[in-house]
N, CA, C and O atoms as a GROMACS GRO file, in nm:
protein
  592
    1MET      N    1  -0.815   0.571  -0.901
    1MET     CA    2  -0.860   0.470  -1.001
    1MET      C    3  -0.787   0.389  -1.017
    1MET      O    4  -0.704   0.392  -1.108
    2ILE      N    5  -0.800   0.268  -0.907
    2ILE     CA    6  -0.692   0.223  -0.933
    2ILE      C    7  -0.709   0.106  -1.046
    2ILE      O    8  -0.810   0.036  -1.058
    3GLY      N    9  -0.550   0.097  -1.156
    3GLY     CA   10  -0.546   0.028  -1.281
    3GLY      C   11  -0.563   0.059  -1.377
    3GLY      O   12  -0.516   0.001  -1.475
    4TRP      N   13  -0.658   0.189  -1.383
    4TRP     CA   14  -0.690   0.310  -1.418
    4TRP      C   15  -0.572   0.399  -1.515
    4TRP      O   16  -0.581   0.426  -1.635
    5ARG      N   17  -0.491   0.424  -1.445
    5ARG     CA   18  -0.375   0.461  -1.407
    5ARG      C   19  -0.390   0.608  -1.472
    5ARG      O   20  -0.342   0.654  -1.575
    6VAL      N   21  -0.510   0.687  -1.336
    6VAL     CA   22  -0.603   0.770  -1.304
    6VAL      C   23  -0.580   0.866  -1.228
    6VAL      O   24  -0.688   0.924  -1.220
    7GLY      N   25  -0.491   0.929  -1.155
    7GLY     CA   26  -0.466   1.073  -1.044
    7GLY      C   27  -0.420   1.141  -1.058
    7GLY      O   28  -0.372   1.178  -1.166
    8TRP      N   29  -0.409   1.199  -0.934
    8TRP     CA   30  -0.294   1.344  -0.884
    8TRP      C   31  -0.218   1.311  -0.860
    8TRP      O   32  -0.170   1.199  -0.876
    9VAL      N   33  -0.150   1.469  -0.775
    9VAL     CA   34  -0.082   1.532  -0.709
    9VAL      C   35  -0.048   1.633  -0.633
    9VAL      O   36   0.054   1.691  -0.671
   10VAL      N   37  -0.113   1.687  -0.513
   10VAL     CA   38  -0.077   1.761  -0.494
   10VAL      C   39  -0.007   1.798  -0.415
   10VAL      O   40  -0.012   1.737  -0.309
   11CYS      N   41   0.098   1.919  -0.426
   11CYS     CA   42   0.254   1.878  -0.404
   11CYS      C   43   0.325   2.073  -0.385
   11CYS      O   44   0.293   2.166  -0.458
   12PRO      N   45   0.356   2.074  -0.347
   12PRO     CA   46   0.457   2.243  -0.374
   12PRO      C   47   0.511   2.254  -0.496
   12PRO      O   48   0.510   2.156  -0.570
   13PRO      N   49   0.576   2.391  -0.541
   13PRO     CA   50   0.635   2.401  -0.752
   13PRO      C   51   0.715   2.305  -0.732
   13PRO      O   52   0.761   2.226  -0.815
   14SER      N   53   0.742   2.314  -0.570
   14SER     CA   54   0.991   2.314  -0.611
   14SER      C   55   0.906   2.176  -0.637
   14SER      O   56   0.918   2.159  -0.758
   15LEU      N   57   0.840   2.088  -0.594
   15LEU     CA   58   0.830   1.950  -0.602
   15LEU      C   59   0.832   1.915  -0.836
   15LEU      O   60   0.915   1.882  -0.921
   16SER      N   61   0.713   1.945  -0.829
   16SER     CA   62   0.698   1.939  -0.925
   16SER      C   63   0.748   1.843  -1.036
   16SER      O   64   0.717   1.729  -1.068
   17GLU      N   65   0.841   1.936  -1.084
   17GLU     CA   66   0.920   1.931  -1.219
   17GLU      C   67   0.936   1.738  -1.230
   17GLU      O   68   0.902   1.656  -1.314
   18ALA      N   69   1.047   1.726  -1.016
   18ALA     CA   70   1.091   1.617  -1.014
   18ALA      C   71   0.994   1.468  -1.019
   18ALA      O   72   1.026   1.354  -1.052
   19LEU      N   73   0.827   1.540  -0.957
   19LEU     CA   74   0.780   1.378  -0.906
   19LEU      C   75   0.685   1.413  -1.115
   19LEU      O   76   0.645   1.298  -1.137
   20ALA      N   77   0.656   1.474  -1.207
   20ALA     CA   78   0.675   1.503  -1.360
   20ALA      C   79   0.777   1.379  -1.409
   20ALA      O   80   0.716   1.290  -1.469
   21ARG      N   81   0.899   1.361  -1.397
   21ARG     CA   82   0.993   1.305  -1.448
   21ARG      C   83   0.927   1.120  -1.409
   21ARG      O   84   0.878   1.034  -1.481
   22VAL      N   85   0.955   1.126  -1.284
   22VAL     CA   86   0.905   0.965  -1.178
   22VAL      C   87   0.787   0.960  -1.275
   22VAL      O   88   0.817   0.884  -1.368
   23SER      N   89   0.633   1.025  -1.292
   23SER     CA   90   0.515   0.953  -1.346
   23SER      C   91   0.524   0.940  -1.488
   23SER      O   92   0.417   0.927  -1.548
   24LEU      N   93   0.646   0.941  -1.562
   24LEU     CA   94   0.630   0.954  -1.686
   24LEU      C   95   0.694   0.793  -1.681
   24LEU      O   96   0.641   0.692  -1.727
   25SER      N   97   0.819   0.807  -1.612
   25SER     CA   98   0.853   0.625  -1.624
   25SER      C   99   0.767   0.580  -1.549
   25SER      O  100   0.822   0.481  -1.500
   26ASN      N  101   0.635   0.591  -1.493
   26ASN     CA  102   0.616   0.478  -1.364
   26ASN      C  103   0.500   0.537  -1.456
   26ASN      O  104   0.478   0.647  -1.405
   27VAL      N  105   0.429   0.524  -1.548
   27VAL     CA  106   0.285   0.525  -1.548
   27VAL      C  107   0.239   0.538  -1.673
   27VAL      O  108   0.239   0.651  -1.721
   28VAL      N  109   0.206   0.459  -1.730
   28VAL     CA  110   0.120   0.384  -1.846
   28VAL      C  111   0.074   0.503  -1.954
   28VAL      O  112   0.184   0.558  -1.938
   29THR      N  113   0.041   0.547  -2.002
   29THR     CA  114  -0.140   0.657  -2.071
   29THR      C  115  -0.245   0.615  -2.035
   29THR      O  116  -0.262   0.495  -2.056
   30PRO      N  117  -0.297   0.649  -2.006
   30PRO     CA  118  -0.439   0.591  -1.947
   30PRO      C  119  -0.548   0.637  -2.033
   30PRO      O  120  -0.569   0.744  -2.089
   31VAL      N  121  -0.632   0.489  -2.029
   31VAL     CA  122  -0.728   0.353  -2.099
   31VAL      C  123  -0.843   0.586  -2.218
   31VAL      O  124  -0.877   0.699  -2.181
   32GLY      N  125  -0.843   0.519  -2.323
   32GLY     CA  126  -0.997   0.642  -2.362
   32GLY      C  127  -1.068   0.670  -2.270
   32GLY      O  128  -1.080   0.789  -2.240
   33ILE      N  129  -1.145   0.556  -2.186
   33ILE     CA  130  -1.272   0.636  -2.052
   33ILE      C  131  -1.240   0.647  -1.991
   33ILE      O  132  -1.317   0.717  -1.925
   34ALA      N  133  -1.108   0.616  -1.908
   34ALA     CA  134  -1.098   0.647  -1.822
   34ALA      C  135  -1.063   0.751  -1.771
   34ALA      O  136  -1.087   0.765  -1.651
   35GLN      N  137  -0.958   0.916  -1.885
   35GLN     CA  138  -1.067   1.023  -1.800
   35GLN      C  139  -1.165   1.079  -1.785
   35GLN      O  140  -1.229   1.104  -1.683
   36PRO      N  141  -1.182   1.102  -1.893
   36PRO     CA  142  -1.404   1.096  -1.865
   36PRO      C  143  -1.452   0.996  -1.766
   36PRO      O  144  -1.522   1.064  -1.690
   37ALA      N  145  -1.455   0.860  -1.717
   37ALA     CA  146  -1.521   0.814  -1.566
   37ALA      C  147  -1.441   0.915  -1.448
   37ALA      O  148  -1.532   0.963  -1.380
   38ALA      N  149  -1.317   0.962  -1.403
   38ALA     CA  150  -1.278   1.004  -1.339
   38ALA      C  151  -1.349   1.200  -1.370
   38ALA      O  152  -1.388   1.254  -1.267
   39ALA      N  153  -1.355   1.251  -1.449
   39ALA     CA  154  -1.432   1.318  -1.417
   39ALA      C  155  -1.554   1.380  -1.356
   39ALA      O  156  -1.592   1.470  -1.282
   40ALA      N  157  -1.608   1.235  -1.465
   40ALA     CA  158  -1.753   1.262  -1.353
   40ALA      C  159  -1.750   1.207  -1.255
   40ALA      O  160  -1.826   1.257  -1.171
   41ALA      N  161  -1.646   1.044  -1.193
   41ALA     CA  162  -1.631   1.036  -1.040
   41ALA      C  163  -1.595   1.189  -0.946
   41ALA      O  164  -1.637   1.174  -0.831
   42ILE      N  165  -1.538   1.310  -0.964
   42ILE     CA  166  -1.572   1.324  -0.966
   42ILE      C  167  -1.608   1.466  -0.896
   42ILE      O  168  -1.571   1.544  -0.809
   43LEU      N  169  -1.724   1.441  -1.014
   43LEU     CA  170  -1.809   1.558  -1.030
   43LEU      C  171  -2.004   1.544  -0.961
   43LEU      O  172  -2.118   1.588  -0.943
   44ALA      N  173  -1.924   1.465  -0.953
   44ALA     CA  174  -2.062   1.344  -0.873
   44ALA      C  175  -2.103   1.392  -0.763
   44ALA      O  176  -2.027   1.420  -0.670
   45ALA      N  177  -2.275   1.412  -0.760
   45ALA     CA  178  -2.295   1.488  -0.598
   45ALA      C  179  -2.205   1.470  -0.487
   45ALA      O  180  -2.128   1.551  -0.435
   46ASP      N  181  -2.245   1.262  -0.439
   46ASP     CA  182  -2.170   1.218  -0.397
   46ASP      C  183  -2.078   1.140  -0.424
   46ASP      O  184  -2.080   1.022  -0.388
   47ASP      N  185  -1.988   1.189  -0.487
   47ASP     CA  186  -1.799   1.085  -0.540
   47ASP      C  187  -1.724   0.978  -0.427
   47ASP      O  188  -1.617   0.917  -0.434
   48GLY      N  189  -1.807   0.983  -0.342
   48GLY     CA  190  -1.762   0.822  -0.294
   48GLY      C  191  -1.640   0.903  -0.238
   48GLY      O  192  -1.681   0.945  -0.130
   49ILE      N  193  -1.520   0.943  -0.253
   49ILE     CA  194  -1.458   1.002  -0.201
   49ILE      C  195  -1.388   1.003  -0.067
   49ILE      O  196  -1.279   0.966  -0.023
   50ALA      N  197  -1.524   1.076  -0.011
   50ALA     CA  198  -1.542   1.129   0.135
   50ALA      C  199  -1.502   0.930   0.174
   50ALA      O  200  -1.413   0.850   0.206
   51ALA      N  201  -1.549   0.935   0.162
   51ALA     CA  202  -1.609   0.826   0.239
   51ALA      C  203  -1.488   0.588   0.178
   51ALA      O  204  -1.477   0.470   0.211
   52CYS      N  205  -1.452   0.676   0.097
   52CYS     CA  206  -1.392   0.533   0.063
   52CYS      C  207  -1.189   0.619   0.138
   52CYS      O  208  -1.096   0.558   0.192
   53THR      N  209  -1.201   0.758   0.106
   53THR     CA  210  -1.059   0.750   0.237
   53THR      C  211  -1.078   0.686   0.457
   53THR      O  212  -1.030   0.631   0.556
   54ALA      N  213  -1.230   0.790   0.368
   54ALA     CA  214  -1.180   0.754   0.552
   54ALA      C  215  -1.223   0.601   0.595
   54ALA      O  216  -1.234   0.601   0.718
   55GLU      N  217  -1.251   0.468   0.539
   55GLU     CA  218  -1.278   0.355   0.586
   55GLU      C  219  -1.063   0.324   0.507
   55GLU      O  220  -0.975   0.280   0.581
   56TRP      N  221  -1.044   0.351   0.398
   56TRP     CA  222  -0.843   0.282   0.402
   56TRP      C  223  -0.782   0.345   0.531
   56TRP      O  224  -0.713   0.274   0.604
   57GLN      N  225  -0.813   0.524   0.572
   57GLN     CA  226  -0.745   0.530   0.642
   57GLN      C  227  -0.812   0.462   0.748
   57GLN      O  228  -0.722   0.488   0.828
   58ALA      N  229  -0.913   0.381   0.834
   58ALA     CA  230  -0.969   0.345   0.890
   58ALA      C  231  -0.869   0.186   0.940
   58ALA      O  232  -0.823   0.134   1.042
   59ARG      N  233  -0.875   0.165   0.803
   59ARG     CA  234  -0.750  -0.011   0.727
   59ARG      C  235  -0.634   0.004   0.810
   59ARG      O  236  -0.580  -0.070   0.892
   60ARG      N  237  -0.597   0.179   0.743
   60ARG     CA  238  -0.423   0.177   0.798
   60ARG      C  239  -0.431   0.173   0.896
   60ARG      O  240  -0.352   0.083   0.927
   61ASP      N  241  -0.493   0.224   1.018
   61ASP     CA  242  -0.495   0.253   1.084
   61ASP      C  243  -0.448   0.143   1.254
   61ASP      O  244  -0.382   0.146   1.357
   62ARG      N  245  -0.554   0.049   1.166
   62ARG     CA  246  -0.570  -0.018   1.249
   62ARG      C  247  -0.498  -0.162   1.179
   62ARG      O  248  -0.511  -0.271   1.234
   63LEU      N  249  -0.429  -0.146   1.065
   63LEU     CA  250  -0.200  -0.237   1.131
   63LEU      C  251  -0.263  -0.171   1.170
   63LEU      O  252  -0.379  -0.191   1.207
   64LEU      N  253  -0.132   0.039   1.172
   64LEU     CA  254  -0.034   0.053   1.291
   64LEU      C  255  -0.058  -0.019   1.368
   64LEU      O  256   0.022  -0.113   1.373
   65ASP      N  257  -0.202  -0.024   1.494
   65ASP     CA  258  -0.205  -0.014   1.564
   65ASP      C  259  -0.189  -0.135   1.568
   65ASP      O  260  -0.209  -0.183   1.679
   66GLU      N  261  -0.152  -0.222   1.467
   66GLU     CA  262  -0.219  -0.448   1.481
   66GLU      C  263  -0.053  -0.435   1.490
   66GLU      O  264   0.010  -0.495   1.578
   67LEU      N  265   0.002  -0.364   1.405
   67LEU     CA  266   0.187  -0.396   1.378
   67LEU      C  267   0.317  -0.353   1.555
   67LEU      O  268   0.400  -0.403   1.631
   68GLN      N  269   0.262  -0.263   1.530
   68GLN     CA  270   0.345  -0.128   1.592
   68GLN      C  271   0.359  -0.161   1.821
   68GLN      O  272   0.272  -0.144   1.907
   69PRO      N  273   0.472  -0.199   1.830
   69PRO     CA  274   0.653  -0.127   1.770
   69PRO      C  275   0.675  -0.256   1.757
   69PRO      O  276   0.794  -0.270   1.788
   70ASP      N  277   0.603  -0.420   1.713
   70ASP     CA  278   0.723  -0.455   1.667
   70ASP      C  279   0.784  -0.451   1.522
   70ASP      O  280   0.894  -0.477   1.472
   71PHE      N  281   0.710  -0.424   1.495
   71PHE     CA  282   0.753  -0.422   1.344
   71PHE      C  283   0.756  -0.325   1.251
   71PHE      O  284   0.653  -0.288   1.195
   72THR      N  285   0.962  -0.237   1.204
   72THR     CA  286   0.938  -0.138   1.097
   72THR      C  287   0.853  -0.101   1.027
   72THR      O  288   0.819  -0.180   0.939
   73LEU      N  289   0.805  -0.008   1.033
   73LEU     CA  290   0.644   0.031   0.896
   73LEU      C  291   0.689   0.094   0.846
   73LEU      O  292   0.762   0.162   0.919
   74VAL      N  293   0.697   0.141   0.662
   74VAL     CA  294   0.660   0.237   0.610
   74VAL      C  295   0.524   0.420   0.655
   74VAL      O  296   0.490   0.490   0.559
   75ARG      N  297   0.495   0.441   0.741
   75ARG     CA  298   0.396   0.458   0.796
   75ARG      C  299   0.284   0.569   0.608
   75ARG      O  300   0.322   0.680   0.571
   76PRO      N  301   0.184   0.508   0.552
   76PRO     CA  302   0.172   0.567   0.480
   76PRO      C  303   0.012   0.639   0.486
   76PRO      O  304  -0.099   0.606   0.528
   77GLN      N  305   0.059   0.728   0.434
   77GLN     CA  306   0.030   0.859   0.463
   77GLN      C  307  -0.179   0.895   0.404
   77GLN      O  308  -0.278   0.956   0.444
   78GLY      N  309  -0.137   0.812   0.298
   78GLY     CA  310  -0.211   0.823   0.123
   78GLY      C  311  -0.196   0.689   0.065
   78GLY      O  312  -0.094   0.621   0.077
   79GLY      N  313  -0.324   0.646  -0.012
   79GLY     CA  314  -0.360   0.469  -0.048
   79GLY      C  315  -0.353   0.370   0.052
   79GLY      O  316  -0.349   0.393   0.172
   80TRP      N  317  -0.352   0.227  -0.014
   80TRP     CA  318  -0.430   0.173   0.037
   80TRP      C  319  -0.349   0.054   0.102
   80TRP      O  320  -0.393  -0.042   0.166
   81SER      N  321  -0.160   0.101   0.054
   81SER     CA  322  -0.046  -0.007   0.141
   81SER      C  323  -0.001   0.081   0.162
   81SER      O  324   0.015   0.197   0.125
   82LEU      N  325   0.049  -0.067   0.318
   82LEU     CA  326   0.206   0.005   0.358
   82LEU      C  327   0.342  -0.113   0.333
   82LEU      O  328   0.357  -0.225   0.284
   83LEU      N  329   0.404  -0.032   0.387
   83LEU     CA  330   0.569  -0.138   0.376
   83LEU      C  331   0.608  -0.186   0.512
   83LEU      O  332   0.611  -0.118   0.615
   84ILE      N  333   0.624  -0.257   0.504
   84ILE     CA  334   0.714  -0.342   0.628
   84ILE      C  335   0.864  -0.359   0.566
   84ILE      O  336   0.906  -0.376   0.452
   85ASP      N  337   0.938  -0.347   0.720
   85ASP     CA  338   1.091  -0.380   0.651
   85ASP      C  339   1.113  -0.450   0.704
   85ASP      O  340   1.041  -0.459   0.803
   86MET      N  341   1.212  -0.544   0.691
   86MET     CA  342   1.194  -0.691   0.741
   86MET      C  343   1.307  -0.695   0.772
   86MET      O  344   1.327  -0.764   0.872
   87ALA      N  345   1.414  -0.636   0.717
   87ALA     CA  346   1.551  -0.716   0.812
   87ALA      C  347   1.539  -0.644   0.889
   87ALA      O  348   1.505  -0.558   0.808
   88PRO      N  349   1.534  -0.566   1.030
   88PRO     CA  350   1.570  -0.535   1.140
   88PRO      C  351   1.513  -0.700   1.186
   88PRO      O  352   1.557  -0.743   1.293
   89LEU      N  353   1.421  -0.786   1.110
   89LEU     CA  354   1.424  -0.991   1.112
   89LEU      C  355   1.510  -1.031   1.115
   89LEU      O  356   1.549  -1.144   1.142
   90GLY      N  357   1.555  -0.948   1.088
   90GLY     CA  358   1.690  -1.037   0.982
   90GLY      C  359   1.612  -1.182   0.818
   90GLY      O  360   1.645  -1.282   0.754
   91LEU      N  361   1.490  -1.073   0.836
   91LEU     CA  362   1.431  -1.131   0.649
   91LEU      C  363   1.411  -1.119   0.547
   91LEU      O  364   1.320  -1.199   0.530
   92SER      N  365   1.430  -1.075   0.459
   92SER     CA  366   1.369  -1.011   0.305
   92SER      C  367   1.209  -1.034   0.289
   92SER      O  368   1.132  -1.126   0.319
   93GLY      N  369   1.194  -0.882   0.215
   93GLY     CA  370   1.036  -0.951   0.176
   93GLY      C  371   1.025  -1.053   0.154
   93GLY      O  372   0.931  -1.104   0.216
   94ARG      N  373   1.111  -1.159   0.050
   94ARG     CA  374   1.070  -1.256  -0.020
   94ARG      C  375   1.045  -1.392   0.112
   94ARG      O  376   1.004  -1.506   0.090
   95GLU      N  377   1.073  -1.350   0.206
   95GLU     CA  378   1.152  -1.508   0.342
   95GLU      C  379   0.995  -1.464   0.346
   95GLU      O  380   0.899  -1.507   0.282
   96ALA      N  381   1.008  -1.327   0.476
   96ALA     CA  382   0.904  -1.279   0.459
   96ALA      C  383   0.743  -1.275   0.402
   96ALA      O  384   0.635  -1.241   0.449
   97SER      N  385   0.778  -1.316   0.308
   97SER     CA  386   0.627  -1.310   0.183
   97SER      C  387   0.543  -1.469   0.219
   97SER      O  388   0.437  -1.519   0.257
   98ARG      N  389   0.713  -1.504   0.164
   98ARG     CA  390   0.652  -1.690   0.171
   98ARG      C  391   0.646  -1.729   0.318
   98ARG      O  392   0.589  -1.836   0.341
   99ALA      N  393   0.674  -1.688   0.377
   99ALA     CA  394   0.647  -1.740   0.558
   99ALA      C  395   0.494  -1.673   0.585
   99ALA      O  396   0.458  -1.722   0.693
  100LEU      N  397   0.427  -1.617   0.554
  100LEU     CA  398   0.354  -1.543   0.609
  100LEU      C  399   0.287  -1.587   0.530
  100LEU      O  400   0.188  -1.526   0.568
  101LEU      N  401   0.235  -1.668   0.410
  101LEU     CA  402   0.125  -1.775   0.296
  101LEU      C  403   0.130  -1.867   0.399
  101LEU      O  404   0.020  -1.880   0.453
  102GLU      N  405   0.218  -1.937   0.444
  102GLU     CA  406   0.250  -2.090   0.418
  102GLU      C  407   0.162  -2.131   0.576
  102GLU      O  408   0.078  -2.215   0.608
  103ARG      N  409   0.265  -1.975   0.674
  103ARG     CA  410   0.167  -2.000   0.840
  103ARG      C  411   0.055  -1.975   0.859
  103ARG      O  412  -0.038  -2.049   0.890
  104ALA      N  413   0.058  -1.858   0.841
  104ALA     CA  414  -0.083  -1.754   0.880
  104ALA      C  415  -0.170  -1.725   0.731
  104ALA      O  416  -0.211  -1.611   0.711
  105GLN      N  417  -0.180  -1.766   0.692
  105GLN     CA  418  -0.256  -1.752   0.550
  105GLN      C  419  -0.262  -1.607   0.480
  105GLN      O  420  -0.375  -1.589   0.436
  106ILE      N  421  -0.201  -1.530   0.462
  106ILE     CA  422  -0.137  -1.381   0.433
  106ILE      C  423  -0.108  -1.381   0.359
  106ILE      O  424  -0.041  -1.481   0.334
  107ALA      N  425  -0.122  -1.272   0.238
  107ALA     CA  426  -0.081  -1.251   0.118
  107ALA      C  427  -0.048  -1.128   0.098
  107ALA      O  428  -0.121  -1.031   0.073
  108ALA      N  429   0.103  -1.139   0.113
  108ALA     CA  430   0.154  -0.954   0.100
  108ALA      C  431   0.275  -0.948   0.060
  108ALA      O  432   0.357  -1.024   0.113
  109THR      N  433   0.318  -0.856  -0.046
  109THR     CA  434   0.338  -0.881  -0.224
  109THR      C  435   0.590  -0.842  -0.098
  109THR      O  436   0.627  -0.761  -0.014
  110SER      N  437   0.655  -0.943  -0.165
  110SER     CA  438   0.808  -0.901  -0.138
  110SER      C  439   0.778  -0.723  -0.300
  110SER      O  440   0.710  -0.679  -0.393
  111MET      N  441   0.893  -0.704  -0.215
  111MET     CA  442   0.875  -0.544  -0.298
  111MET      C  443   1.069  -0.556  -0.353
  111MET      O  444   1.115  -0.442  -0.363
  112GLU      N  445   1.165  -0.657  -0.383
  112GLU     CA  446   1.230  -0.710  -0.430
  112GLU      C  447   1.231  -0.727  -0.629
  112GLU      O  448   1.236  -0.830  -0.697
  113ASN      N  449   1.226  -0.629  -0.656
  113ASN     CA  450   1.249  -0.543  -0.845
  113ASN      C  451   1.169  -0.478  -0.845
  113ASN      O  452   1.106  -0.500  -0.948
  114TRP      N  453   1.093  -0.347  -0.749
  114TRP     CA  454   1.047  -0.296  -0.759
  114TRP      C  455   1.169  -0.156  -0.774
  114TRP      O  456   1.124  -0.043  -0.757
  115GLY      N  457   1.268  -0.166  -0.794
  115GLY     CA  458   1.318  -0.020  -0.728
  115GLY      C  459   1.465  -0.065  -0.744
  115GLY      O  460   1.499  -0.153  -0.824
  116LEU      N  461   1.527  -0.016  -0.683
  116LEU     CA  462   1.703  -0.042  -0.590
  116LEU      C  463   1.681  -0.105  -0.521
  116LEU      O  464   1.569  -0.124  -0.474
  117PRO      N  465   1.808  -0.176  -0.484
  117PRO     CA  466   1.811  -0.269  -0.441
  117PRO      C  467   1.771  -0.379  -0.276
  117PRO      O  468   1.770  -0.487  -0.216
  118ASP      N  469   1.744  -0.233  -0.283
  118ASP     CA  470   1.777  -0.202  -0.101
  118ASP      C  471   1.623  -0.240  -0.124
  118ASP      O  472   1.579  -0.316  -0.038
  119THR      N  473   1.536  -0.202  -0.219
  119THR     CA  474   1.351  -0.271  -0.189
  119THR      C  475   1.357  -0.398  -0.149
  119THR      O  476   1.258  -0.424  -0.082
  120ALA      N  477   1.448  -0.512  -0.164
  120ALA     CA  478   1.463  -0.656  -0.134
  120ALA      C  479   1.417  -0.655   0.028
  120ALA      O  480   1.363  -0.753   0.078
  121ARG      N  481   1.439  -0.557   0.088
  121ARG     CA  482   1.379  -0.584   0.189
  121ARG      C  483   1.256  -0.543   0.259
  121ARG      O  484   1.235  -0.579   0.375
  122TYR      N  485   1.199  -0.492   0.215
  122TYR     CA  486   1.097  -0.454   0.260
  122TYR      C  487   0.941  -0.595   0.132
  122TYR      O  488   0.941  -0.634   0.016
  123LEU      N  489   0.837  -0.618   0.264
  123LEU     CA  490   0.742  -0.629   0.266
  123LEU      C  491   0.593  -0.517   0.244
  123LEU      O  492   0.565  -0.430   0.326
  124ARG      N  493   0.525  -0.537   0.139
  124ARG     CA  494   0.416  -0.474   0.062
  124ARG      C  495   0.234  -0.555   0.151
  124ARG      O  496   0.206  -0.674   0.131
  125LEU      N  497   0.198  -0.518   0.185
  125LEU     CA  498   0.055  -0.583   0.259
  125LEU      C  499   0.007  -0.415   0.207
  125LEU      O  500   0.047  -0.303   0.239
  126VAL      N  501  -0.140  -0.485   0.076
  126VAL     CA  502  -0.250  -0.439   0.077
  126VAL      C  503  -0.299  -0.428   0.104
  126VAL      O  504  -0.333  -0.545   0.114
  127PHE      N  505  -0.428  -0.341   0.178
  127PHE     CA  506  -0.526  -0.372   0.209
  127PHE      C  507  -0.625  -0.223   0.179
  127PHE      O  508  -0.648  -0.118   0.240
  128ALA      N  509  -0.655  -0.267   0.086
  128ALA     CA  510  -0.780  -0.241  -0.030
  128ALA      C  511  -0.921  -0.262   0.005
  128ALA      O  512  -1.023  -0.194   0.013
  129ASN      N  513  -0.873  -0.428   0.030
  129ASN     CA  514  -1.034  -0.476   0.028
  129ASN      C  515  -1.095  -0.547   0.129
  129ASN      O  516  -1.201  -0.606   0.149
  130GLU      N  517  -0.946  -0.508   0.214
  130GLU     CA  518  -0.961  -0.607   0.326
  130GLU      C  519  -1.039  -0.522   0.454
  130GLU      O  520  -0.982  -0.434   0.518
  131PRO      N  521  -1.198  -0.572   0.479
  131PRO     CA  522  -1.305  -0.525   0.592
  131PRO      C  523  -1.200  -0.441   0.738
  131PRO      O  524  -1.079  -0.418   0.733
  132LEU      N  525  -1.257  -0.423   0.809
  132LEU     CA  526  -1.153  -0.378   0.948
  132LEU      C  527  -1.171  -0.511   1.008
  132LEU      O  528  -1.058  -0.555   1.031
  133PRO      N  529  -1.288  -0.620   1.054
  133PRO     CA  530  -1.306  -0.718   1.125
  133PRO      C  531  -1.185  -0.780   1.064
  133PRO      O  532  -1.096  -0.790   1.149
  134ARG      N  533  -1.145  -0.835   0.921
  134ARG     CA  534  -1.078  -0.950   0.886
  134ARG      C  535  -0.899  -0.877   0.885
  134ARG      O  536  -0.804  -0.932   0.829
  135LEU      N  537  -0.892  -0.750   0.959
  135LEU     CA  538  -0.734  -0.738   1.008
  135LEU      C  539  -0.728  -0.726   1.103
  135LEU      O  540  -0.616  -0.705   1.150
  136ALA      N  541  -0.851  -0.731   1.198
  136ALA     CA  542  -0.849  -0.776   1.354
  136ALA      C  543  -0.695  -0.957   1.392
  136ALA      O  544  -0.707  -1.078   1.370
  137GLY      N  545  -0.618  -0.904   1.433
  137GLY     CA  546  -0.614  -1.001   1.472
  137GLY      C  547  -0.453  -0.992   1.398
  137GLY      O  548  -0.369  -0.995   1.488
  138ILE      N  549  -0.394  -0.983   1.272
  138ILE     CA  550  -0.378  -0.947   1.152
  138ILE      C  551  -0.145  -1.012   1.272
  138ILE      O  552  -0.045  -1.082   1.258
  139GLY      N  553  -0.211  -0.910   1.366
  139GLY     CA  554  -0.021  -0.871   1.383
  139GLY      C  555  -0.010  -0.986   1.469
  139GLY      O  556   0.105  -1.028   1.453
  140ALA      N  557  -0.047  -1.030   1.519
  140ALA     CA  558  -0.094  -1.112   1.628
  140ALA      C  559  -0.006  -1.315   1.556
  140ALA      O  560   0.056  -1.407   1.610
  141ARG      N  561  -0.065  -1.278   1.389
  141ARG     CA  562  -0.081  -1.410   1.336
  141ARG      C  563   0.114  -1.359   1.280
  141ARG      O  564   0.218  -1.421   1.301
  142MET      N  565   0.094  -1.240   1.215
  142MET     CA  566   0.176  -1.191   1.236
  142MET      C  567   0.347  -1.228   1.263
  142MET      O  568   0.426  -1.287   1.190
  143ARG      N  569   0.364  -1.170   1.389
  143ARG     CA  570   0.462  -1.276   1.518
  143ARG      C  571   0.459  -1.400   1.557
  143ARG      O  572   0.555  -1.420   1.631
  144ALA      N  573   0.406  -1.478   1.545
  144ALA     CA  574   0.358  -1.611   1.504
  144ALA      C  575   0.400  -1.693   1.402
  144ALA      O  576   0.421  -1.814   1.411
  145ALA      N  577   0.413  -1.624   1.303
  145ALA     CA  578   0.423  -1.669   1.149
  145ALA      C  579   0.586  -1.638   1.144
  145ALA      O  580   0.658  -1.725   1.094
  146LEU      N  581   0.636  -1.533   1.186
  146LEU     CA  582   0.744  -1.489   1.121
  146LEU      C  583   0.815  -1.559   1.277
  146LEU      O  584   0.921  -1.594   1.225
  147LYS      N  585   0.825  -1.586   1.372
  147LYS     CA  586   0.904  -1.629   1.406
  147LYS      C  587   1.027  -1.752   1.403
  147LYS      O  588   1.018  -1.872   1.376
  148PRO      N  589   1.128  -1.680   1.437
  148PRO     CA  590   1.234  -1.751   1.441
  148PRO      C  591   1.296  -1.892   1.446
  148PRO      O  592   1.418  -1.906   1.450
   0.00000   0.00000   0.00000
């Protein structure tokens, strides 16, 4: 439930303590309505989770097909975005973000200031609301926009 700060992690017990520490520093307490709303969504006869997951996976797979092998990707195992390492192209995430917006009308976020200093090399593409037809050809558009 994006923006409502509700979610969970399924992981081996050996990772749970470290993940709990990370979540404390990255997650704000959910608003009052969020927890009951999440429970209602999960308990509904057709909660839409399977359909949403399938759609996000199809979008992710389209991006992977469009962008590989020319871009170094951090393959998402879940969620609604993927990271691209721009360093092999000699660009920072910020430089790539600006070029994509100006030359190809593609909005992507630089990961600068999202963690350690080396995150500035990454670009984040969010595909949560991008229908498959709109993702068609994104690889060619990105290649053209990021040519030296």
